[in-house]
KOLMIGU-162339 format. One record per residue (C-alpha): residue number from 1; x negated, y negated, z negated. Coordinates in steps of 0.1 Angstrom, whole numbers, plus 5000, padded with zeros to 4 digits. Example, Ala and Ser with C-alpha at 12.3 -4.5 7.8 and 13.67 -1.06 7.14 Angstrom:
2
<num->1&x->4877&y->5045&z->4922>
<num->2&x->4863&y->5011&z->4929>
! end
This chain:
582
<num->1&x->5930&y->2409&z->8383>
<num->2&x->5960&y->2414&z->8364>
<num->3&x->5981&y->2451&z->8369>
<num->4&x->6018&y->2446&z->8375>
<num->5&x->6042&y->2451&z->8355>
<num->6&x->6066&y->2479&z->8353>
<num->7&x->6103&y->2469&z->8354>
<num->8&x->6126&y->2478&z->8324>
<num->9&x->6149&y->2505&z->8332>
<num->10&x->6191&y->2500&z->8327>
<num->11&x->6191&y->2525&z->8302>
<num->12&x->6164&y->2512&z->8282>
<num->13&x->6188&y->2477&z->8281>
<num->14&x->6218&y->2497&z->8269>
<num->15&x->6205&y->2509&z->8242>
<num->16&x->6185&y->2480&z->8229>
<num->17&x->6225&y->2460&z->8232>
<num->18&x->6239&y->2489&z->8213>
<num->19&x->6210&y->2490&z->8182>
<num->20&x->6218&y->2446&z->8184>
<num->21&x->6257&y->2453&z->8183>
<num->22&x->6252&y->2476&z->8152>
<num->23&x->6227&y->2454&z->8132>
<num->24&x->6248&y->2422&z->8140>
<num->25&x->6279&y->2441&z->8125>
<num->26&x->6264&y->2454&z->8095>
<num->27&x->6251&y->2419&z->8087>
<num->28&x->6286&y->2407&z->8087>
<num->29&x->6301&y->2431&z->8068>
<num->30&x->6276&y->2423&z->8044>
<num->31&x->6281&y->2386&z->8040>
<num->32&x->6317&y->2392&z->8041>
<num->33&x->6314&y->2414&z->8008>
<num->34&x->6292&y->2387&z->7993>
<num->35&x->6316&y->2360&z->8000>
<num->36&x->6343&y->2380&z->7982>
<num->37&x->6323&y->2385&z->7956>
<num->38&x->6314&y->2350&z->7950>
<num->39&x->6352&y->2341&z->7955>
<num->40&x->6361&y->2372&z->7922>
<num->41&x->6333&y->2359&z->7902>
<num->42&x->6344&y->2324&z->7906>
<num->43&x->6373&y->2322&z->7905>
<num->44&x->6396&y->2352&z->7897>
<num->45&x->6373&y->2359&z->7865>
<num->46&x->6356&y->2324&z->7863>
<num->47&x->6375&y->2319&z->7826>
<num->48&x->6370&y->2350&z->7814>
<num->49&x->6334&y->2351&z->7825>
<num->50&x->6329&y->2313&z->7811>
<num->51&x->6344&y->2325&z->7778>
<num->52&x->6320&y->2355&z->7776>
<num->53&x->6291&y->2337&z->7783>
<num->54&x->6292&y->2310&z->7755>
<num->55&x->6291&y->2344&z->7731>
<num->56&x->6259&y->2353&z->7743>
<num->57&x->6232&y->2340&z->7720>
<num->58&x->6201&y->2323&z->7732>
<num->59&x->6168&y->2305&z->7717>
<num->60&x->6164&y->2271&z->7717>
<num->61&x->6141&y->2247&z->7694>
<num->62&x->6151&y->2221&z->7669>
<num->63&x->6129&y->2188&z->7662>
<num->64&x->6130&y->2175&z->7627>
<num->65&x->6118&y->2140&z->7624>
<num->66&x->6107&y->2129&z->7591>
<num->67&x->6106&y->2097&z->7593>
<num->68&x->6085&y->2064&z->7604>
<num->69&x->6063&y->2050&z->7584>
<num->70&x->6066&y->2020&z->7561>
<num->71&x->6052&y->1986&z->7564>
<num->72&x->6043&y->1968&z->7533>
<num->73&x->6022&y->1935&z->7525>
<num->74&x->5988&y->1938&z->7510>
<num->75&x->6004&y->1939&z->7471>
<num->76&x->6024&y->1971&z->7484>
<num->77&x->6057&y->1947&z->7488>
<num->78&x->6081&y->1970&z->7514>
<num->79&x->6083&y->1948&z->7549>
<num->80&x->6097&y->1977&z->7563>
<num->81&x->6116&y->2009&z->7558>
<num->82&x->6143&y->2034&z->7570>
<num->83&x->6176&y->2039&z->7560>
<num->84&x->6195&y->2072&z->7565>
<num->85&x->6223&y->2070&z->7589>
<num->86&x->6252&y->2089&z->7610>
<num->87&x->6251&y->2090&z->7649>
<num->88&x->6283&y->2104&z->7666>
<num->89&x->6279&y->2130&z->7693>
<num->90&x->6309&y->2152&z->7714>
<num->91&x->6307&y->2182&z->7723>
<num->92&x->6337&y->2178&z->7757>
<num->93&x->6342&y->2215&z->7753>
<num->94&x->6356&y->2210&z->7725>
<num->95&x->6379&y->2183&z->7723>
<num->96&x->6418&y->2188&z->7726>
<num->97&x->6430&y->2159&z->7741>
<num->98&x->6404&y->2136&z->7757>
<num->99&x->6428&y->2102&z->7763>
<num->100&x->6430&y->2105&z->7730>
<num->101&x->6396&y->2110&z->7715>
<num->102&x->6387&y->2083&z->7741>
<num->103&x->6408&y->2062&z->7728>
<num->104&x->6398&y->2063&z->7692>
<num->105&x->6362&y->2066&z->7695>
<num->106&x->6361&y->2031&z->7716>
<num->107&x->6385&y->2012&z->7689>
<num->108&x->6362&y->2027&z->7659>
<num->109&x->6328&y->2022&z->7672>
<num->110&x->6330&y->1989&z->7691>
<num->111&x->6325&y->2008&z->7729>
<num->112&x->6340&y->2007&z->7762>
<num->113&x->6366&y->2030&z->7765>
<num->114&x->6355&y->2034&z->7803>
<num->115&x->6320&y->2050&z->7789>
<num->116&x->6336&y->2067&z->7759>
<num->117&x->6358&y->2084&z->7783>
<num->118&x->6333&y->2092&z->7811>
<num->119&x->6313&y->2109&z->7784>
<num->120&x->6342&y->2132&z->7772>
<num->121&x->6348&y->2139&z->7808>
<num->122&x->6316&y->2146&z->7817>
<num->123&x->6308&y->2182&z->7814>
<num->124&x->6282&y->2180&z->7792>
<num->125&x->6272&y->2206&z->7766>
<num->126&x->6260&y->2173&z->7742>
<num->127&x->6265&y->2137&z->7743>
<num->128&x->6260&y->2110&z->7719>
<num->129&x->6285&y->2082&z->7717>
<num->130&x->6269&y->2059&z->7696>
<num->131&x->6236&y->2065&z->7676>
<num->132&x->6229&y->2050&z->7641>
<num->133&x->6262&y->2040&z->7631>
<num->134&x->6273&y->2014&z->7606>
<num->135&x->6285&y->2034&z->7573>
<num->136&x->6323&y->2014&z->7574>
<num->137&x->6326&y->2032&z->7612>
<num->138&x->6317&y->2064&z->7601>
<num->139&x->6337&y->2068&z->7571>
<num->140&x->6372&y->2055&z->7593>
<num->141&x->6357&y->2078&z->7620>
<num->142&x->6357&y->2109&z->7596>
<num->143&x->6391&y->2101&z->7586>
<num->144&x->6409&y->2109&z->7619>
<num->145&x->6388&y->2148&z->7620>
<num->146&x->6391&y->2148&z->7659>
<num->147&x->6381&y->2177&z->7672>
<num->148&x->6347&y->2182&z->7699>
<num->149&x->6335&y->2156&z->7677>
<num->150&x->6297&y->2158&z->7656>
<num->151&x->6280&y->2131&z->7631>
<num->152&x->6241&y->2137&z->7628>
<num->153&x->6219&y->2121&z->7602>
<num->154&x->6191&y->2102&z->7612>
<num->155&x->6172&y->2077&z->7604>
<num->156&x->6173&y->2036&z->7614>
<num->157&x->6147&y->2015&z->7608>
<num->158&x->6152&y->1982&z->7583>
<num->159&x->6139&y->1952&z->7574>
<num->160&x->6147&y->1941&z->7540>
<num->161&x->6129&y->1904&z->7544>
<num->162&x->6150&y->1899&z->7572>
<num->163&x->6135&y->1869&z->7593>
<num->164&x->6101&y->1868&z->7569>
<num->165&x->6070&y->1877&z->7591>
<num->166&x->6095&y->1891&z->7617>
<num->167&x->6075&y->1879&z->7650>
<num->168&x->6046&y->1895&z->7639>
<num->169&x->6063&y->1931&z->7620>
<num->170&x->6085&y->1934&z->7659>
<num->171&x->6111&y->1959&z->7661>
<num->172&x->6116&y->2000&z->7675>
<num->173&x->6141&y->2008&z->7694>
<num->174&x->6169&y->2035&z->7691>
<num->175&x->6144&y->2066&z->7695>
<num->176&x->6122&y->2049&z->7667>
<num->177&x->6097&y->2033&z->7697>
<num->178&x->6076&y->2005&z->7683>
<num->179&x->6088&y->1976&z->7708>
<num->180&x->6069&y->1950&z->7697>
<num->181&x->6043&y->1930&z->7671>
<num->182&x->6032&y->1956&z->7647>
<num->183&x->6056&y->1980&z->7652>
<num->184&x->6044&y->1985&z->7688>
<num->185&x->6002&y->1984&z->7682>
<num->186&x->6008&y->2007&z->7661>
<num->187&x->6030&y->2034&z->7669>
<num->188&x->6008&y->2065&z->7674>
<num->189&x->6005&y->2054&z->7632>
<num->190&x->6036&y->2046&z->7621>
<num->191&x->6062&y->2075&z->7642>
<num->192&x->6064&y->2098&z->7614>
<num->193&x->6059&y->2133&z->7616>
<num->194&x->6081&y->2159&z->7641>
<num->195&x->6083&y->2195&z->7632>
<num->196&x->6096&y->2223&z->7655>
<num->197&x->6120&y->2250&z->7644>
<num->198&x->6128&y->2281&z->7670>
<num->199&x->6167&y->2284&z->7666>
<num->200&x->6194&y->2310&z->7682>
<num->201&x->6218&y->2290&z->7695>
<num->202&x->6252&y->2302&z->7714>
<num->203&x->6267&y->2294&z->7746>
<num->204&x->6283&y->2259&z->7736>
<num->205&x->6248&y->2251&z->7718>
<num->206&x->6260&y->2256&z->7684>
<num->207&x->6230&y->2271&z->7656>
<num->208&x->6237&y->2299&z->7651>
<num->209&x->6207&y->2308&z->7625>
<num->210&x->6170&y->2297&z->7621>
<num->211&x->6139&y->2317&z->7630>
<num->212&x->6108&y->2316&z->7615>
<num->213&x->6094&y->2281&z->7596>
<num->214&x->6088&y->2252&z->7609>
<num->215&x->6057&y->2242&z->7624>
<num->216&x->6037&y->2208&z->7627>
<num->217&x->6038&y->2200&z->7665>
<num->218&x->6030&y->2158&z->7656>
<num->219&x->6010&y->2136&z->7634>
<num->220&x->6015&y->2098&z->7625>
<num->221&x->6026&y->2098&z->7595>
<num->222&x->6009&y->2066&z->7578>
<num->223&x->6022&y->2041&z->7560>
<num->224&x->6008&y->2004&z->7567>
<num->225&x->5996&y->1981&z->7545>
<num->226&x->5989&y->1947&z->7560>
<num->227&x->5969&y->1916&z->7551>
<num->228&x->5998&y->1895&z->7551>
<num->229&x->6007&y->1883&z->7516>
<num->230&x->6049&y->1878&z->7508>
<num->231&x->6044&y->1848&z->7487>
<num->232&x->6023&y->1827&z->7506>
<num->233&x->6039&y->1839&z->7543>
<num->234&x->6077&y->1829&z->7530>
<num->235&x->6061&y->1795&z->7513>
<num->236&x->6043&y->1787&z->7550>
<num->237&x->6080&y->1799&z->7571>
<num->238&x->6098&y->1781&z->7548>
<num->239&x->6079&y->1748&z->7546>
<num->240&x->6068&y->1746&z->7587>
<num->241&x->6109&y->1752&z->7592>
<num->242&x->6118&y->1722&z->7569>
<num->243&x->6096&y->1703&z->7589>
<num->244&x->6103&y->1710&z->7625>
<num->245&x->6143&y->1705&z->7613>
<num->246&x->6133&y->1673&z->7600>
<num->247&x->6116&y->1662&z->7628>
<num->248&x->6139&y->1682&z->7655>
<num->249&x->6108&y->1695&z->7669>
<num->250&x->6112&y->1725&z->7695>
<num->251&x->6092&y->1749&z->7673>
<num->252&x->6064&y->1753&z->7650>
<num->253&x->6035&y->1776&z->7643>
<num->254&x->6015&y->1780&z->7606>
<num->255&x->5982&y->1803&z->7603>
<num->256&x->5966&y->1810&z->7567>
<num->257&x->5936&y->1827&z->7566>
<num->258&x->5909&y->1838&z->7541>
<num->259&x->5880&y->1823&z->7565>
<num->260&x->5855&y->1848&z->7541>
<num->261&x->5867&y->1882&z->7550>
<num->262&x->5893&y->1871&z->7583>
<num->263&x->5921&y->1885&z->7564>
<num->264&x->5954&y->1867&z->7574>
<num->265&x->5975&y->1855&z->7549>
<num->266&x->6004&y->1844&z->7568>
<num->267&x->6015&y->1844&z->7604>
<num->268&x->6048&y->1817&z->7604>
<num->269&x->6067&y->1813&z->7636>
<num->270&x->6102&y->1787&z->7634>
<num->271&x->6124&y->1794&z->7656>
<num->272&x->6127&y->1828&z->7633>
<num->273&x->6149&y->1857&z->7643>
<num->274&x->6160&y->1889&z->7621>
<num->275&x->6146&y->1922&z->7636>
<num->276&x->6174&y->1937&z->7620>
<num->277&x->6197&y->1927&z->7649>
<num->278&x->6167&y->1921&z->7676>
<num->279&x->6192&y->1920&z->7706>
<num->280&x->6213&y->1892&z->7692>
<num->281&x->6180&y->1868&z->7701>
<num->282&x->6170&y->1855&z->7731>
<num->283&x->6132&y->1867&z->7741>
<num->284&x->6116&y->1835&z->7732>
<num->285&x->6125&y->1831&z->7695>
<num->286&x->6110&y->1869&z->7692>
<num->287&x->6075&y->1863&z->7707>
<num->288&x->6045&y->1856&z->7681>
<num->289&x->6033&y->1826&z->7690>
<num->290&x->6004&y->1823&z->7668>
<num->291&x->5984&y->1847&z->7695>
<num->292&x->6009&y->1848&z->7724>
<num->293&x->6009&y->1808&z->7731>
<num->294&x->5984&y->1784&z->7738>
<num->295&x->5981&y->1748&z->7739>
<num->296&x->5962&y->1718&z->7749>
<num->297&x->5947&y->1710&z->7709>
<num->298&x->5941&y->1675&z->7711>
<num->299&x->5922&y->1663&z->7685>
<num->300&x->5916&y->1689&z->7660>
<num->301&x->5888&y->1701&z->7684>
<num->302&x->5865&y->1673&z->7677>
<num->303&x->5849&y->1691&z->7650>
<num->304&x->5834&y->1715&z->7676>
<num->305&x->5818&y->1691&z->7696>
<num->306&x->5806&y->1672&z->7663>
<num->307&x->5793&y->1709&z->7652>
<num->308&x->5773&y->1719&z->7681>
<num->309&x->5757&y->1684&z->7682>
<num->310&x->5743&y->1684&z->7647>
<num->311&x->5738&y->1727&z->7648>
<num->312&x->5714&y->1713&z->7679>
<num->313&x->5697&y->1686&z->7663>
<num->314&x->5705&y->1662&z->7690>
<num->315&x->5729&y->1642&z->7660>
<num->316&x->5730&y->1633&z->7628>
<num->317&x->5762&y->1625&z->7602>
<num->318&x->5752&y->1591&z->7599>
<num->319&x->5743&y->1581&z->7635>
<num->320&x->5762&y->1551&z->7654>
<num->321&x->5777&y->1553&z->7687>
<num->322&x->5791&y->1527&z->7710>
<num->323&x->5830&y->1532&z->7709>
<num->324&x->5833&y->1504&z->7741>
<num->325&x->5860&y->1486&z->7722>
<num->326&x->5886&y->1511&z->7735>
<num->327&x->5877&y->1511&z->7767>
<num->328&x->5855&y->1536&z->7787>
<num->329&x->5853&y->1544&z->7822>
<num->330&x->5848&y->1575&z->7834>
<num->331&x->5847&y->1578&z->7871>
<num->332&x->5877&y->1560&z->7881>
<num->333&x->5894&y->1575&z->7851>
<num->334&x->5897&y->1548&z->7823>
<num->335&x->5899&y->1564&z->7787>
<num->336&x->5915&y->1551&z->7759>
<num->337&x->5922&y->1553&z->7718>
<num->338&x->5949&y->1567&z->7701>
<num->339&x->5970&y->1534&z->7693>
<num->340&x->5949&y->1514&z->7710>
<num->341&x->5924&y->1514&z->7686>
<num->342&x->5893&y->1490&z->7693>
<num->343&x->5861&y->1506&z->7674>
<num->344&x->5827&y->1492&z->7681>
<num->345&x->5800&y->1511&z->7662>
<num->346&x->5810&y->1543&z->7644>
<num->347&x->5791&y->1572&z->7629>
<num->348&x->5799&y->1606&z->7638>
<num->349&x->5814&y->1610&z->7606>
<num->350&x->5838&y->1578&z->7610>
<num->351&x->5842&y->1588&z->7646>
<num->352&x->5862&y->1626&z->7630>
<num->353&x->5878&y->1610&z->7604>
<num->354&x->5894&y->1579&z->7630>
<num->355&x->5894&y->1603&z->7652>
<num->356&x->5878&y->1581&z->7681>
<num->357&x->5884&y->1596&z->7716>
<num->358&x->5859&y->1576&z->7730>
<num->359&x->5830&y->1586&z->7700>
<num->360&x->5841&y->1617&z->7709>
<num->361&x->5831&y->1616&z->7745>
<num->362&x->5798&y->1600&z->7731>
<num->363&x->5787&y->1626&z->7714>
<num->364&x->5795&y->1657&z->7741>
<num->365&x->5778&y->1635&z->7767>
<num->366&x->5745&y->1632&z->7747>
<num->367&x->5754&y->1669&z->7739>
<num->368&x->5756&y->1681&z->7775>
<num->369&x->5775&y->1703&z->7795>
<num->370&x->5757&y->1732&z->7789>
<num->371&x->5753&y->1732&z->7752>
<num->372&x->5784&y->1725&z->7748>
<num->373&x->5800&y->1752&z->7767>
<num->374&x->5778&y->1776&z->7749>
<num->375&x->5793&y->1765&z->7716>
<num->376&x->5829&y->1765&z->7724>
<num->377&x->5818&y->1801&z->7736>
<num->378&x->5800&y->1808&z->7707>
<num->379&x->5834&y->1798&z->7683>
<num->380&x->5853&y->1826&z->7703>
<num->381&x->5872&y->1802&z->7729>
<num->382&x->5882&y->1815&z->7763>
<num->383&x->5881&y->1853&z->7750>
<num->384&x->5909&y->1874&z->7730>
<num->385&x->5907&y->1873&z->7694>
<num->386&x->5901&y->1908&z->7683>
<num->387&x->5929&y->1918&z->7667>
<num->388&x->5956&y->1943&z->7670>
<num->389&x->5985&y->1925&z->7681>
<num->390&x->6007&y->1927&z->7710>
<num->391&x->6005&y->1896&z->7740>
<num->392&x->5971&y->1878&z->7726>
<num->393&x->5962&y->1851&z->7747>
<num->394&x->5925&y->1844&z->7754>
<num->395&x->5938&y->1805&z->7763>
<num->396&x->5921&y->1785&z->7786>
<num->397&x->5884&y->1778&z->7791>
<num->398&x->5873&y->1764&z->7828>
<num->399&x->5843&y->1782&z->7843>
<num->400&x->5813&y->1761&z->7833>
<num->401&x->5803&y->1754&z->7865>
<num->402&x->5837&y->1736&z->7878>
<num->403&x->5832&y->1709&z->7850>
<num->404&x->5827&y->1677&z->7861>
<num->405&x->5818&y->1647&z->7840>
<num->406&x->5856&y->1638&z->7832>
<num->407&x->5860&y->1680&z->7819>
<num->408&x->5832&y->1675&z->7793>
<num->409&x->5847&y->1642&z->7781>
<num->410&x->5887&y->1653&z->7783>
<num->411&x->5874&y->1683&z->7766>
<num->412&x->5854&y->1672&z->7735>
<num->413&x->5888&y->1655&z->7727>
<num->414&x->5908&y->1687&z->7730>
<num->415&x->5925&y->1678&z->7762>
<num->416&x->5914&y->1701&z->7799>
<num->417&x->5912&y->1732&z->7773>
<num->418&x->5936&y->1754&z->7762>
<num->419&x->5939&y->1775&z->7722>
<num->420&x->5960&y->1796&z->7705>
<num->421&x->5965&y->1785&z->7666>
<num->422&x->5945&y->1815&z->7654>
<num->423&x->5915&y->1811&z->7679>
<num->424&x->5917&y->1774&z->7660>
<num->425&x->5917&y->1790&z->7626>
<num->426&x->5893&y->1815&z->7635>
<num->427&x->5867&y->1788&z->7645>
<num->428&x->5870&y->1766&z->7617>
<num->429&x->5870&y->1792&z->7598>
<num->430&x->5834&y->1800&z->7612>
<num->431&x->5823&y->1756&z->7601>
<num->432&x->5840&y->1769&z->7569>
<num->433&x->5824&y->1803&z->7556>
<num->434&x->5787&y->1786&z->7561>
<num->435&x->5784&y->1796&z->7598>
<num->436&x->5799&y->1833&z->7607>
<num->437&x->5822&y->1838&z->7629>
<num->438&x->5845&y->1866&z->7615>
<num->439&x->5870&y->1891&z->7626>
<num->440&x->5906&y->1883&z->7617>
<num->441&x->5926&y->1911&z->7612>
<num->442&x->5962&y->1921&z->7606>
<num->443&x->5960&y->1953&z->7590>
<num->444&x->5941&y->1961&z->7558>
<num->445&x->5948&y->1996&z->7551>
<num->446&x->5962&y->2028&z->7563>
<num->447&x->5979&y->2048&z->7537>
<num->448&x->6000&y->2081&z->7533>
<num->449&x->6014&y->2090&z->7500>
<num->450&x->6006&y->2058&z->7486>
<num->451&x->5975&y->2068&z->7491>
<num->452&x->5949&y->2044&z->7510>
<num->453&x->5930&y->2068&z->7537>
<num->454&x->5913&y->2041&z->7555>
<num->455&x->5906&y->2005&z->7544>
<num->456&x->5896&y->1979&z->7575>
<num->457&x->5863&y->1963&z->7558>
<num->458&x->5856&y->1924&z->7571>
<num->459&x->5834&y->1923&z->7605>
<num->460&x->5811&y->1899&z->7610>
<num->461&x->5808&y->1891&z->7650>
<num->462&x->5782&y->1864&z->7647>
<num->463&x->5768&y->1834&z->7636>
<num->464&x->5776&y->1804&z->7652>
<num->465&x->5762&y->1776&z->7634>
<num->466&x->5736&y->1770&z->7605>
<num->467&x->5742&y->1766&z->7571>
<num->468&x->5729&y->1734&z->7567>
<num->469&x->5755&y->1729&z->7600>
<num->470&x->5783&y->1738&z->7581>
<num->471&x->5772&y->1719&z->7548>
<num->472&x->5774&y->1688&z->7573>
<num->473&x->5810&y->1694&z->7586>
<num->474&x->5823&y->1695&z->7552>
<num->475&x->5816&y->1666&z->7542>
<num->476&x->5823&y->1647&z->7579>
<num->477&x->5855&y->1670&z->7574>
<num->478&x->5866&y->1658&z->7533>
<num->479&x->5860&y->1621&z->7547>
<num->480&x->5884&y->1630&z->7573>
<num->481&x->5912&y->1635&z->7548>
<num->482&x->5897&y->1614&z->7518>
<num->483&x->5895&y->1576&z->7545>
<num->484&x->5911&y->1585&z->7573>
<num->485&x->5938&y->1603&z->7594>
<num->486&x->5944&y->1634&z->7571>
<num->487&x->5952&y->1613&z->7538>
<num->488&x->5985&y->1630&z->7537>
<num->489&x->5970&y->1665&z->7536>
<num->490&x->5952&y->1657&z->7504>
<num->491&x->5964&y->1684&z->7474>
<num->492&x->5956&y->1674&z->7440>
<num->493&x->5933&y->1687&z->7422>
<num->494&x->5912&y->1703&z->7455>
<num->495&x->5887&y->1688&z->7477>
<num->496&x->5902&y->1693&z->7512>
<num->497&x->5884&y->1695&z->7544>
<num->498&x->5901&y->1688&z->7576>
<num->499&x->5912&y->1674&z->7606>
<num->500&x->5943&y->1659&z->7622>
<num->501&x->5953&y->1665&z->7663>
<num->502&x->5980&y->1650&z->7681>
<num->503&x->5983&y->1660&z->7717>
<num->504&x->6002&y->1645&z->7749>
<num->505&x->6017&y->1676&z->7764>
<num->506&x->6009&y->1688&z->7800>
<num->507&x->6040&y->1691&z->7823>
<num->508&x->6035&y->1713&z->7850>
<num->509&x->6063&y->1701&z->7875>
<num->510&x->6047&y->1668&z->7875>
<num->511&x->6011&y->1676&z->7869>
<num->512&x->6006&y->1649&z->7846>
<num->513&x->6006&y->1643&z->7806>
<num->514&x->6039&y->1634&z->7794>
<num->515&x->6041&y->1602&z->7776>
<num->516&x->6069&y->1611&z->7750>
<num->517&x->6062&y->1648&z->7746>
<num->518&x->6033&y->1659&z->7722>
<num->519&x->6020&y->1687&z->7701>
<num->520&x->6010&y->1671&z->7662>
<num->521&x->5986&y->1692&z->7644>
<num->522&x->5968&y->1698&z->7611>
<num->523&x->5937&y->1719&z->7604>
<num->524&x->5918&y->1723&z->7574>
<num->525&x->5906&y->1740&z->7542>
<num->526&x->5905&y->1742&z->7507>
<num->527&x->5885&y->1740&z->7481>
<num->528&x->5860&y->1724&z->7502>
<num->529&x->5834&y->1735&z->7485>
<num->530&x->5842&y->1768&z->7481>
<num->531&x->5868&y->1775&z->7508>
<num->532&x->5893&y->1802&z->7500>
<num->533&x->5917&y->1795&z->7526>
<num->534&x->5919&y->1775&z->7561>
<num->535&x->5957&y->1764&z->7573>
<num->536&x->5964&y->1753&z->7609>
<num->537&x->6001&y->1738&z->7610>
<num->538&x->6013&y->1733&z->7645>
<num->539&x->6047&y->1714&z->7655>
<num->540&x->6055&y->1715&z->7690>
<num->541&x->6077&y->1681&z->7705>
<num->542&x->6088&y->1664&z->7669>
<num->543&x->6109&y->1634&z->7674>
<num->544&x->6104&y->1599&z->7662>
<num->545&x->6072&y->1600&z->7645>
<num->546&x->6048&y->1622&z->7667>
<num->547&x->6011&y->1618&z->7648>
<num->548&x->5995&y->1653&z->7636>
<num->549&x->5984&y->1633&z->7603>
<num->550&x->6029&y->1625&z->7594>
<num->551&x->6044&y->1657&z->7608>
<num->552&x->6014&y->1682&z->7603>
<num->553&x->5995&y->1670&z->7575>
<num->554&x->6025&y->1671&z->7547>
<num->555&x->6034&y->1706&z->7555>
<num->556&x->5995&y->1716&z->7551>
<num->557&x->5993&y->1701&z->7518>
<num->558&x->6023&y->1720&z->7505>
<num->559&x->6014&y->1755&z->7517>
<num->560&x->5974&y->1745&z->7505>
<num->561&x->5990&y->1739&z->7470>
<num->562&x->6010&y->1764&z->7466>
<num->563&x->5990&y->1792&z->7480>
<num->564&x->5958&y->1784&z->7454>
<num->565&x->5978&y->1779&z->7424>
<num->566&x->5992&y->1815&z->7437>
<num->567&x->5957&y->1827&z->7443>
<num->568&x->5947&y->1811&z->7409>
<num->569&x->5921&y->1795&z->7420>
<num->570&x->5912&y->1768&z->7394>
<num->571&x->5913&y->1730&z->7401>
<num->572&x->5887&y->1704&z->7396>
<num->573&x->5906&y->1696&z->7365>
<num->574&x->5908&y->1731&z->7348>
<num->575&x->5876&y->1735&z->7358>
<num->576&x->5865&y->1706&z->7335>
<num->577&x->5886&y->1721&z->7313>
<num->578&x->5867&y->1756&z->7309>
<num->579&x->5832&y->1734&z->7311>
<num->580&x->5841&y->1716&z->7284>
<num->581&x->5849&y->1749&z->7264>
<num->582&x->5815&y->1764&z->7270>
! end
């Protein structure tokens, strides 16, 4: 049972009330005192205290950036380096006439007056107005001698060869961070060295004195040597650009690679851009389409099905296939030949030489879906090429289980499959070099102070076909250039092995193939008996003429001719001369 509580007496209530009034009065008095003090500090003594605080020193940290690593080609020619420039900043508290200063800064530096004025009146201790300013603007501004305006030395990325290999190199932002290409993927190696040093500053952020020695805080000061060759890169870009312009094409791509090492000598993209002013170009022009974009290759894919059939031993170069006189029906689909050719019996090498679609289908049907799919995968299609570049595409290869009879037919002549130019070059390199898939690489070495620190070695991925198959394919592809559709790819003094391609472009909007737009290609290698270079030329949507043997093959010929002589590869005439003297 609960006990009854005693009632609170009136006298006790009076005591409690008195104490509460006393405590409340004390709190009120404290609040009034605090408010008065704050008012005194913030209003009455504001200017005096601010001036005093600005004189009070404090410690900070100064970071010193010693520069981004250079990028050079395989011969040490500079492709990317740094220039000393100046940046403009303001200390708002030190500016006497804010409107006038803002007007001069905006006019001289080509900036918005409103933006500059907002920075000048922001109340910040420090504000950037413009980073990495052209020399002429800096010179004019210094003559103005504006109070509160300062200059700081920085480094600006500079590409002395302008458009050369720009789509491969990429570019950097204002803070020297790589934003695209090699500059992006090798940011950790190229970023330079950042040193830190303790400093004493006044209240305005001005340095009074340094304290102690510089200490290393971040390491990355490597220079980067690429496998690219400046001469071959320039030659490839120049010749490709001429042909794109001649045929008023939408774009062009080309890749030159050593099939034995995987070294890439050239990666060309047309149109080009200047990385020194990358913001002036649309994003599409800045892409490296040789690795980013994929397309249906057309007939340059036919060597893949031929090599697979030979390697499996189910066919021979001189085996004859009936090509249906130019009309072959698969299900409800009628498949014909390019230019309405009507071929009868053709050997495998004649199928490749004459670029017979129906002949390629017959080879694929004999090979079978499973084997064909496995060889496509072994050649590296359907997966990203192992190369340190951003945005590498895997292309498009449908799952084997989803293949129809029509899929087998279409893929045999390079449709219903999408590849990147680099994938095609790597695949044909395996045919050229004796049967080994090589890892392509764009980096040759990491360097520091002119010395190689780490070198990239050639890497074999896997064997794809036998040496015997490689030799058989060499003769087939030589025949395609000598007596087939690739005659315009022939190089004086050298045997060339290669294949033309003319593929109708697939229009996604209509889900059908265009009858007016094509991709014209040629891929090949030389010298055929001892390959030094594999070259792919692809021209997108040429006008007037669209045959790969007419549009792309001549570009291959010129690139190959100039590159082989530049690499000091002896021609057949020169080799005969040497033997005669011996």
